[in-house]
ZANULUM-430211 format. One record per residue (C-alpha): x, y, z; residue number from 1; residue in one letter; chain. Coordinates in steps of 0.2 Angstrom, whole numbers, plus 2048, in hexadecimal, padded with zeros to 3 digits. Example, Ala and Ser with C-alpha at 12.3 -4.5 7.8 and 13.67 -1.06 7.14 Angstrom:
2
+-----+-----+-----+-----+---------+--------+
:  c1 :  c2 :  c3 : num : residuo : cadena :
+-----+-----+-----+-----+---------+--------+
: 83E : 7EA : 827 :   1 :       A :      A :
: 844 : 7FB : 824 :   2 :       S :      A :
+-----+-----+-----+-----+---------+--------+
This chain:
382
+-----+-----+-----+-----+---------+--------+
:  c1 :  c2 :  c3 : num : residuo : cadena :
+-----+-----+-----+-----+---------+--------+
: 836 : 833 : 830 :   1 :       M :      A :
: 843 : 83A : 83C :   2 :       G :      A :
: 83F : 846 : 84A :   3 :       E :      A :
: 83E : 858 : 846 :   4 :       Q :      A :
: 849 : 85C : 855 :   5 :       L :      A :
: 858 : 853 : 84D :   6 :       D :      A :
: 859 : 85F : 83E :   7 :       L :      A :
: 85D : 870 : 846 :   8 :       F :      A :
: 865 : 876 : 857 :   9 :       E :      A :
: 85B : 883 : 85F :  10 :       V :      A :
: 86A : 88F : 85E :  11 :       S :      A :
: 86A : 88E : 84B :  12 :       D :      A :
: 859 : 895 : 849 :  13 :       L :      A :
: 855 : 8A7 : 846 :  14 :       D :      A :
: 844 : 8A5 : 84E :  15 :       S :      A :
: 83D : 89B : 85C :  16 :       K :      A :
: 82C : 899 : 853 :  17 :       E :      A :
: 830 : 895 : 840 :  18 :       L :      A :
: 821 : 88E : 837 :  19 :       K :      A :
: 823 : 87C : 832 :  20 :       P :      A :
: 823 : 880 : 81F :  21 :       E :      A :
: 832 : 88C : 822 :  22 :       D :      A :
: 83C : 87E : 82A :  23 :       K :      A :
: 83A : 86F : 81F :  24 :       E :      A :
: 83B : 85E : 827 :  25 :       K :      A :
: 848 : 851 : 822 :  26 :       N :      A :
: 83E : 843 : 81B :  27 :       T :      A :
: 84D : 839 : 817 :  28 :       Q :      A :
: 852 : 835 : 829 :  29 :       A :      A :
: 85A : 824 : 82D :  30 :       S :      A :
: 84F : 816 : 833 :  31 :       Y :      A :
: 851 : 806 : 83B :  32 :       S :      A :
: 84E : 7F8 : 82F :  33 :       A :      A :
: 840 : 7F2 : 839 :  34 :       W :      A :
: 838 : 803 : 83B :  35 :       G :      A :
: 839 : 805 : 828 :  36 :       W :      A :
: 831 : 7F4 : 825 :  37 :       L :      A :
: 823 : 7F8 : 831 :  38 :       F :      A :
: 820 : 809 : 828 :  39 :       Q :      A :
: 81F : 801 : 817 :  40 :       V :      A :
: 814 : 7F3 : 81D :  41 :       T :      A :
: 808 : 7FF : 826 :  42 :       A :      A :
: 807 : 809 : 816 :  43 :       A :      A :
: 802 : 7F9 : 80C :  44 :       M :      A :
: 7F5 : 7F5 : 819 :  45 :       V :      A :
: 7ED : 806 : 819 :  46 :       M :      A :
: 7EE : 808 : 806 :  47 :       G :      A :
: 7E4 : 7F7 : 804 :  48 :       L :      A :
: 7D8 : 7FB : 813 :  49 :       K :      A :
: 7D3 : 80C : 80C :  50 :       Y :      A :
: 7D4 : 806 : 7F9 :  51 :       R :      A :
: 7C2 : 80A : 7F5 :  52 :       K :      A :
: 7C4 : 81D : 7F5 :  53 :       N :      A :
: 7D7 : 81E : 7F4 :  54 :       L :      A :
: 7DE : 827 : 7E5 :  55 :       T :      A :
: 7F0 : 827 : 7E9 :  56 :       E :      A :
: 7FC : 826 : 7F8 :  57 :       M :      A :
: 80E : 82A : 7FD :  58 :       K :      A :
: 81A : 821 : 808 :  59 :       V :      A :
: 827 : 82C : 810 :  60 :       E :      A :
: 81D : 83C : 80B :  61 :       G :      A :
: 822 : 84E : 80D :  62 :       K :      A :
: 81A : 850 : 81E :  63 :       T :      A :
: 816 : 83E : 824 :  64 :       E :      A :
: 81B : 82C : 823 :  65 :       D :      A :
: 80C : 827 : 819 :  66 :       I :      A :
: 800 : 833 : 810 :  67 :       E :      A :
: 7F0 : 82D : 808 :  68 :       L :      A :
: 7E6 : 837 : 7FC :  69 :       Y :      A :
: 7D3 : 834 : 7F8 :  70 :       F :      A :
: 7C7 : 83A : 7EA :  71 :       K :      A :
: 7B9 : 83F : 7F6 :  72 :       D :      A :
: 7C2 : 845 : 806 :  73 :       K :      A :
: 7D1 : 84E : 80C :  74 :       K :      A :
: 7E2 : 844 : 80E :  75 :       P :      A :
: 7E7 : 839 : 81D :  76 :       M :      A :
: 7F8 : 83B : 825 :  77 :       F :      A :
: 800 : 82D : 82E :  78 :       V :      A :
: 80F : 82C : 83A :  79 :       Q :      A :
: 816 : 81A : 83D :  80 :       A :      A :
: 820 : 815 : 84C :  81 :       K :      A :
: 824 : 803 : 850 :  82 :       S :      A :
: 82D : 7F8 : 85D :  83 :       T :      A :
: 838 : 7EA : 857 :  84 :       G :      A :
: 837 : 7E2 : 868 :  85 :       K :      A :
: 828 : 7D9 : 86F :  86 :       S :      A :
: 818 : 7E2 : 86A :  87 :       I :      A :
: 812 : 7DF : 87C :  88 :       E :      A :
: 820 : 7EA : 883 :  89 :       N :      A :
: 81B : 7FC : 883 :  90 :       N :      A :
: 82A : 803 : 88C :  91 :       S :      A :
: 82E : 80F : 87E :  92 :       N :      A :
: 81C : 812 : 879 :  93 :       A :      A :
: 81C : 823 : 881 :  94 :       T :      A :
: 82B : 829 : 878 :  95 :       E :      A :
: 824 : 823 : 867 :  96 :       H :      A :
: 813 : 82B : 86A :  97 :       C :      A :
: 81B : 83C : 86E :  98 :       T :      A :
: 825 : 83B : 85E :  99 :       K :      A :
: 816 : 836 : 854 : 100 :       A :      A :
: 80C : 845 : 85B : 101 :       L :      A :
: 81B : 850 : 858 : 102 :       N :      A :
: 81A : 84D : 845 : 103 :       T :      A :
: 807 : 84C : 844 : 104 :       L :      A :
: 805 : 85D : 84D : 105 :       I :      A :
: 812 : 864 : 841 : 106 :       N :      A :
: 809 : 85D : 832 : 107 :       T :      A :
: 7F9 : 865 : 838 : 108 :       S :      A :
: 802 : 876 : 839 : 109 :       N :      A :
: 808 : 873 : 827 : 110 :       I :      A :
: 7F8 : 86D : 820 : 111 :       K :      A :
: 7EC : 878 : 82A : 112 :       K :      A :
: 7DB : 870 : 829 : 113 :       K :      A :
: 7DF : 866 : 819 : 114 :       N :      A :
: 7DE : 854 : 820 : 115 :       Y :      A :
: 7D1 : 848 : 824 : 116 :       S :      A :
: 7DB : 83E : 831 : 117 :       Q :      A :
: 7EB : 83E : 83A : 118 :       L :      A :
: 7F0 : 82D : 840 : 119 :       I :      A :
: 7FD : 826 : 84B : 120 :       Y :      A :
: 800 : 813 : 846 : 121 :       I :      A :
: 80B : 807 : 850 : 122 :       S :      A :
: 80D : 7F5 : 854 : 123 :       N :      A :
: 80B : 7F7 : 867 : 124 :       F :      A :
: 7FD : 7EC : 86E : 125 :       L :      A :
: 7FA : 7FA : 87A : 126 :       N :      A :
: 801 : 80A : 872 : 127 :       P :      A :
: 7F8 : 816 : 87F : 128 :       L :      A :
: 7FE : 80D : 88E : 129 :       K :      A :
: 7ED : 80A : 894 : 130 :       L :      A :
: 7EA : 801 : 8A5 : 131 :       T :      A :
: 7E8 : 7EF : 8A3 : 132 :       D :      A :
: 7D5 : 7EF : 8A6 : 133 :       E :      A :
: 7D1 : 7FD : 89A : 134 :       I :      A :
: 7DD : 7F6 : 88D : 135 :       W :      A :
: 7D5 : 7E4 : 88E : 136 :       R :      A :
: 7C3 : 7EC : 88D : 137 :       A :      A :
: 7C5 : 7F9 : 880 : 138 :       L :      A :
: 7D5 : 7F7 : 876 : 139 :       W :      A :
: 7D3 : 7E7 : 86C : 140 :       K :      A :
: 7DF : 7E6 : 85D : 141 :       P :      A :
: 7DC : 7D6 : 853 : 142 :       S :      A :
: 7EA : 7CD : 84B : 143 :       K :      A :
: 7E3 : 7CE : 839 : 144 :       D :      A :
: 7DB : 7DF : 839 : 145 :       E :      A :
: 7E2 : 7F1 : 83B : 146 :       L :      A :
: 7DA : 7F9 : 84A : 147 :       L :      A :
: 7D7 : 80C : 848 : 148 :       V :      A :
: 7D0 : 815 : 857 : 149 :       Q :      A :
: 7CA : 827 : 856 : 150 :       N :      A :
: 7CE : 833 : 864 : 151 :       Y :      A :
: 7BD : 83A : 865 : 152 :       A :      A :
: 7B2 : 82B : 863 : 153 :       S :      A :
: 7BD : 81B : 868 : 154 :       D :      A :
: 7CB : 81F : 873 : 155 :       I :      A :
: 7C7 : 81D : 886 : 156 :       P :      A :
: 7C9 : 82C : 892 : 157 :       Q :      A :
: 7D9 : 825 : 899 : 158 :       E :      A :
: 7E0 : 824 : 887 : 159 :       G :      A :
: 7DB : 836 : 883 : 160 :       K :      A :
: 7E4 : 83D : 892 : 161 :       E :      A :
: 7F4 : 833 : 88D : 162 :       Y :      A :
: 7F3 : 83A : 87C : 163 :       L :      A :
: 7F0 : 84C : 882 : 164 :       N :      A :
: 800 : 84A : 88D : 165 :       E :      A :
: 80A : 844 : 87F : 166 :       R :      A :
: 803 : 852 : 874 : 167 :       A :      A :
: 809 : 85F : 881 : 168 :       D :      A :
: 81A : 857 : 881 : 169 :       A :      A :
: 81B : 857 : 86E : 170 :       A :      A :
: 817 : 869 : 86E : 171 :       K :      A :
: 825 : 86D : 87A : 172 :       Q :      A :
: 831 : 863 : 86E : 173 :       Q :      A :
: 82B : 86E : 860 : 174 :       L :      A :
: 82D : 87E : 869 : 175 :       K :      A :
: 83E : 879 : 86F : 176 :       A :      A :
: 843 : 875 : 85D : 177 :       G :      A :
: 83D : 886 : 856 : 178 :       G :      A :
: 82D : 87F : 84E : 179 :       Y :      A :
: 81C : 886 : 84E : 180 :       L :      A :
: 814 : 87C : 85D : 181 :       Y :      A :
: 802 : 882 : 85D : 182 :       T :      A :
: 7F5 : 875 : 85C : 183 :       D :      A :
: 7E8 : 881 : 854 : 184 :       D :      A :
: 7E7 : 876 : 845 : 185 :       Y :      A :
: 7E8 : 865 : 84E : 186 :       F :      A :
: 7D6 : 85F : 84E : 187 :       D :      A :
: 7D5 : 851 : 85B : 188 :       W :      A :
: 7C4 : 84B : 853 : 189 :       N :      A :
: 7CF : 846 : 844 : 190 :       K :      A :
: 7DD : 83D : 84E : 191 :       V :      A :
: 7DE : 82B : 84F : 192 :       S :      A :
: 7E9 : 81E : 856 : 193 :       V :      A :
: 7EC : 80D : 84D : 194 :       A :      A :
: 7F3 : 7FC : 852 : 195 :       T :      A :
: 7FA : 7F1 : 844 : 196 :       L :      A :
: 7FF : 7E0 : 84C : 197 :       I :      A :
: 810 : 7DD : 843 : 198 :       F :      A :
: 81F : 7D6 : 84C : 199 :       S :      A :
: 830 : 7D0 : 847 : 200 :       R :      A :
: 831 : 7BE : 844 : 201 :       K :      A :
: 840 : 7BB : 838 : 202 :       N :      A :
: 850 : 7C4 : 83E : 203 :       E :      A :
: 859 : 7BF : 82E : 204 :       E :      A :
: 84D : 7C5 : 820 : 205 :       D :      A :
: 842 : 7D3 : 826 : 206 :       L :      A :
: 838 : 7D3 : 816 : 207 :       E :      A :
: 833 : 7C1 : 81A : 208 :       D :      A :
: 829 : 7C9 : 829 : 209 :       N :      A :
: 81C : 7D0 : 81E : 210 :       I :      A :
: 815 : 7BF : 81B : 211 :       K :      A :
: 811 : 7BF : 82E : 212 :       E :      A :
: 807 : 7CF : 82D : 213 :       C :      A :
: 7F5 : 7C7 : 82F : 214 :       A :      A :
: 7EC : 7D8 : 82B : 215 :       A :      A :
: 7F5 : 7D9 : 81B : 216 :       L :      A :
: 7F2 : 7C7 : 817 : 217 :       N :      A :
: 7DF : 7C9 : 81A : 218 :       R :      A :
: 7DD : 7D9 : 810 : 219 :       L :      A :
: 7E5 : 7D0 : 801 : 220 :       I :      A :
: 7DB : 7C1 : 803 : 221 :       D :      A :
: 7CB : 7CC : 804 : 222 :       E :      A :
: 7D0 : 7D4 : 7F4 : 223 :       I :      A :
: 7D4 : 7C4 : 7EB : 224 :       L :      A :
: 7C4 : 7BC : 7F3 : 225 :       K :      A :
: 7CE : 7AC : 7F6 : 226 :       R :      A :
: 7DD : 7A6 : 801 : 227 :       D :      A :
: 7EB : 7A2 : 7F5 : 228 :       T :      A :
: 7FB : 7A3 : 7FE : 229 :       N :      A :
: 807 : 7A3 : 7EF : 230 :       K :      A :
: 7FD : 7B1 : 7E7 : 231 :       L :      A :
: 7FC : 7BB : 7F7 : 232 :       R :      A :
: 80F : 7B9 : 7FA : 233 :       D :      A :
: 813 : 7BF : 7E8 : 234 :       N :      A :
: 807 : 7CE : 7EA : 235 :       I :      A :
: 80F : 7D3 : 7FB : 236 :       E :      A :
: 821 : 7D2 : 7F4 : 237 :       A :      A :
: 81C : 7DD : 7E5 : 238 :       E :      A :
: 813 : 7E9 : 7F0 : 239 :       L :      A :
: 822 : 7EB : 7FB : 240 :       Y :      A :
: 82D : 7EF : 7ED : 241 :       R :      A :
: 821 : 7FB : 7E6 : 242 :       R :      A :
: 81E : 804 : 7F7 : 243 :       Y :      A :
: 831 : 805 : 7FA : 244 :       V :      A :
: 834 : 80C : 7E9 : 245 :       S :      A :
: 827 : 819 : 7ED : 246 :       N :      A :
: 82F : 81E : 7FD : 247 :       A :      A :
: 840 : 820 : 7F5 : 248 :       T :      A :
: 839 : 82B : 7E7 : 249 :       N :      A :
: 833 : 83B : 7EF : 250 :       F :      A :
: 829 : 840 : 7DF : 251 :       K :      A :
: 820 : 82F : 7DD : 252 :       L :      A :
: 80F : 82B : 7E3 : 253 :       M :      A :
: 807 : 81A : 7E3 : 254 :       I :      A :
: 7F7 : 81B : 7D9 : 255 :       K :      A :
: 7E8 : 810 : 7DD : 256 :       K :      A :
: 7E6 : 809 : 7CC : 257 :       N :      A :
: 7F9 : 804 : 7CC : 258 :       E :      A :
: 7F5 : 7FA : 7DC : 259 :       I :      A :
: 7E6 : 7F2 : 7D4 : 260 :       C :      A :
: 7F0 : 7EE : 7C4 : 261 :       S :      A :
: 7FD : 7E6 : 7CF : 262 :       L :      A :
: 7F0 : 7DA : 7D6 : 263 :       F :      A :
: 7E9 : 7D6 : 7C5 : 264 :       I :      A :
: 7FA : 7D2 : 7BD : 265 :       Y :      A :
: 7FE : 7C7 : 7CB : 266 :       K :      A :
: 7ED : 7BE : 7C9 : 267 :       I :      A :
: 7F0 : 7BC : 7B6 : 268 :       V :      A :
: 802 : 7B5 : 7BA : 269 :       Q :      A :
: 7F9 : 7A8 : 7C4 : 270 :       G :      A :
: 7EE : 7A2 : 7B6 : 271 :       A :      A :
: 7F2 : 790 : 7B0 : 272 :       P :      A :
: 7FE : 78D : 7A1 : 273 :       E :      A :
: 7F1 : 783 : 798 : 274 :       T :      A :
: 7F2 : 78D : 788 : 275 :       Y :      A :
: 805 : 78D : 788 : 276 :       L :      A :
: 805 : 77A : 789 : 277 :       E :      A :
: 7F7 : 776 : 77D : 278 :       K :      A :
: 7F8 : 783 : 770 : 279 :       K :      A :
: 809 : 78B : 76F : 280 :       I :      A :
: 816 : 781 : 764 : 281 :       P :      A :
: 822 : 778 : 76F : 282 :       I :      A :
: 831 : 781 : 768 : 283 :       F :      A :
: 82A : 792 : 76C : 284 :       Q :      A :
: 823 : 78E : 77D : 285 :       Q :      A :
: 833 : 793 : 787 : 286 :       E :      A :
: 835 : 7A4 : 77D : 287 :       D :      A :
: 822 : 7A8 : 77F : 288 :       V :      A :
: 822 : 7A4 : 792 : 289 :       E :      A :
: 832 : 7AE : 795 : 290 :       T :      A :
: 82B : 7BD : 78B : 291 :       Y :      A :
: 81A : 7BD : 793 : 292 :       A :      A :
: 822 : 7BC : 7A4 : 293 :       K :      A :
: 82D : 7CB : 7A0 : 294 :       G :      A :
: 81E : 7D5 : 798 : 295 :       F :      A :
: 813 : 7D2 : 7A8 : 296 :       I :      A :
: 821 : 7D7 : 7B3 : 297 :       D :      A :
: 825 : 7E7 : 7A9 : 298 :       E :      A :
: 812 : 7EC : 7A7 : 299 :       Q :      A :
: 80D : 7E9 : 7B9 : 300 :       S :      A :
: 809 : 7FC : 7BA : 301 :       K :      A :
: 7FF : 7FC : 7AA : 302 :       N :      A :
: 7EE : 7F4 : 7A9 : 303 :       I :      A :
: 7EA : 7FA : 797 : 304 :       E :      A :
: 7EE : 7E9 : 78E : 305 :       V :      A :
: 7E3 : 7E0 : 79A : 306 :       I :      A :
: 7D5 : 7ED : 798 : 307 :       N :      A :
: 7D6 : 7EC : 785 : 308 :       K :      A :
: 7D5 : 7D9 : 785 : 309 :       I :      A :
: 7C6 : 7D8 : 791 : 310 :       L :      A :
: 7BD : 7E6 : 787 : 311 :       A :      A :
: 7C0 : 7DD : 777 : 312 :       D :      A :
: 7B9 : 7CD : 77F : 313 :       F :      A :
: 7A9 : 7D5 : 786 : 314 :       Y :      A :
: 7A6 : 7DC : 774 : 315 :       E :      A :
: 7AA : 7CC : 76B : 316 :       F :      A :
: 79C : 7C4 : 761 : 317 :       D :      A :
: 79D : 7B2 : 765 : 318 :       A :      A :
: 78C : 7AD : 75D : 319 :       S :      A :
: 793 : 7A7 : 74D : 320 :       K :      A :
: 79E : 799 : 756 : 321 :       Y :      A :
: 797 : 788 : 759 : 322 :       A :      A :
: 79F : 785 : 76A : 323 :       N :      A :
: 7A9 : 78C : 779 : 324 :       E :      A :
: 7B9 : 786 : 772 : 325 :       E :      A :
: 7B7 : 78E : 761 : 326 :       E :      A :
: 7B1 : 79E : 769 : 327 :       K :      A :
: 7C1 : 79F : 774 : 328 :       L :      A :
: 7CD : 79A : 766 : 329 :       N :      A :
: 7C5 : 7A7 : 75A : 330 :       A :      A :
: 7C7 : 7B5 : 767 : 331 :       F :      A :
: 7D9 : 7B0 : 76C : 332 :       I :      A :
: 7DD : 7B0 : 759 : 333 :       D :      A :
: 7D5 : 7C1 : 757 : 334 :       Q :      A :
: 7DF : 7C9 : 765 : 335 :       E :      A :
: 7EF : 7C1 : 75F : 336 :       G :      A :
: 7ED : 7CB : 74F : 337 :       E :      A :
: 7E8 : 7DB : 757 : 338 :       D :      A :
: 7F4 : 7E9 : 752 : 339 :       E :      A :
: 7F1 : 7F4 : 761 : 340 :       E :      A :
: 7F5 : 7E6 : 76D : 341 :       L :      A :
: 804 : 7E1 : 762 : 342 :       K :      A :
: 80B : 7F2 : 765 : 343 :       S :      A :
: 80C : 7EE : 778 : 344 :       C :      A :
: 817 : 7DF : 774 : 345 :       F :      A :
: 826 : 7E7 : 76A : 346 :       P :      A :
: 82F : 7D9 : 760 : 347 :       M :      A :
: 83A : 7D8 : 751 : 348 :       D :      A :
: 832 : 7D2 : 741 : 349 :       E :      A :
: 83B : 7C1 : 743 : 350 :       K :      A :
: 832 : 7BF : 754 : 351 :       D :      A :
: 820 : 7C2 : 74D : 352 :       E :      A :
: 81A : 7B0 : 751 : 353 :       E :      A :
: 821 : 7B1 : 762 : 354 :       I :      A :
: 818 : 7C2 : 765 : 355 :       Q :      A :
: 808 : 7BB : 75E : 356 :       K :      A :
: 809 : 7AB : 769 : 357 :       S :      A :
: 80D : 7B6 : 778 : 358 :       C :      A :
: 7FE : 7C1 : 776 : 359 :       L :      A :
: 7F3 : 7B2 : 774 : 360 :       K :      A :
: 7FA : 7AA : 783 : 361 :       Y :      A :
: 7F8 : 7B9 : 78E : 362 :       L :      A :
: 7E6 : 7BB : 787 : 363 :       T :      A :
: 7E1 : 7AA : 78D : 364 :       Y :      A :
: 7E8 : 7AD : 79E : 365 :       K :      A :
: 7DE : 7BE : 79F : 366 :       I :      A :
: 7CE : 7B5 : 79A : 367 :       L :      A :
: 7D1 : 7A7 : 7A6 : 368 :       Y :      A :
: 7D2 : 7B4 : 7B4 : 369 :       K :      A :
: 7C5 : 7C0 : 7AE : 370 :       Q :      A :
: 7B9 : 7BE : 7BD : 371 :       H :      A :
: 7C7 : 7C0 : 7C9 : 372 :       A :      A :
: 7CD : 7D0 : 7C0 : 373 :       I :      A :
: 7BB : 7D7 : 7C0 : 374 :       K :      A :
: 7BA : 7D3 : 7D3 : 375 :       D :      A :
: 7CA : 7DB : 7D7 : 376 :       T :      A :
: 7C5 : 7EB : 7CD : 377 :       R :      A :
: 7B5 : 7EC : 7D8 : 378 :       K :      A :
: 7C0 : 7EA : 7E8 : 379 :       E :      A :
: 7C9 : 7FA : 7E3 : 380 :       F :      A :
: 7BA : 803 : 7DD : 381 :       N :      A :
: 7C0 : 805 : 7CC : 382 :       L :      A :
+-----+-----+-----+-----+---------+--------+
């Protein structure tokens, strides 16, 4: 999100104190590639960190870089600033902190009291330029966790004084730019500073750096309840695509159930191919596998098919079958004939057998991963 001061020259303004809502910010300002990657990665981390009560979120929102909305409290607004240099080098930390407070004060004037937190997040190890002794004692970001420090309860006095100075400088910037610069709505008790350790590793492929974000890796492993590198990489890549699409579509919000669905479909994709290899006729296998993969990719935002199959499974009367294999085969055959499920797999009549085989194949994969699916839903409080 670009500086407000880039948008207008003071001489162009009719008033020296235009309200922020009268002078709309340009949220399509240009970014460095690294700054953009950090913002998206920070959004991914925060979306997963606050997943229990999150309802939806926006990357590149109307007022801030990251906006999180909850079912039981007011929204959280986040301004992201990063360095592509060494994260230990805080030579430009003051400039970034001032710019962050510039937009957060502006947001407070737009939103009035309608926020639960205002957060400045960066990848600086020492974003408040604390003296070495204070920093080592009181600011301890962990590589695999997002550190969020509240102004009132966590930040040392030295850091508070630094933030107050930066806020004064930010208000002067706002005043010079013709913005409302009051801090009447800026509640320091709701202000936090966050450090996400994330540094540039791969100069050629910036997206490859996401794999190096230990905090993101840990959150995904926590949700999956297992350390599975390939599955984690697949989820990270899809999350990145989803969050970038959200950022470039100003009307789009990321719903929590969509994020959960993404995890679940990737989990289902990782189920073994046992049913395909043993039960699907050899000459159908390639068509069935191709169709199933396409279906999973296209339906990654829609969890209804999985919900339907699992609901049918929990209601299935297996008492009349002699053993586990008979029960499983009977249920899979039942789902293969289900008209409601077939409607989700549009096919020409000549492809009816492939359609049925694909549905059976997907049903098996869902059943195989049912416990992981149930655990994932609990992780997202769904």
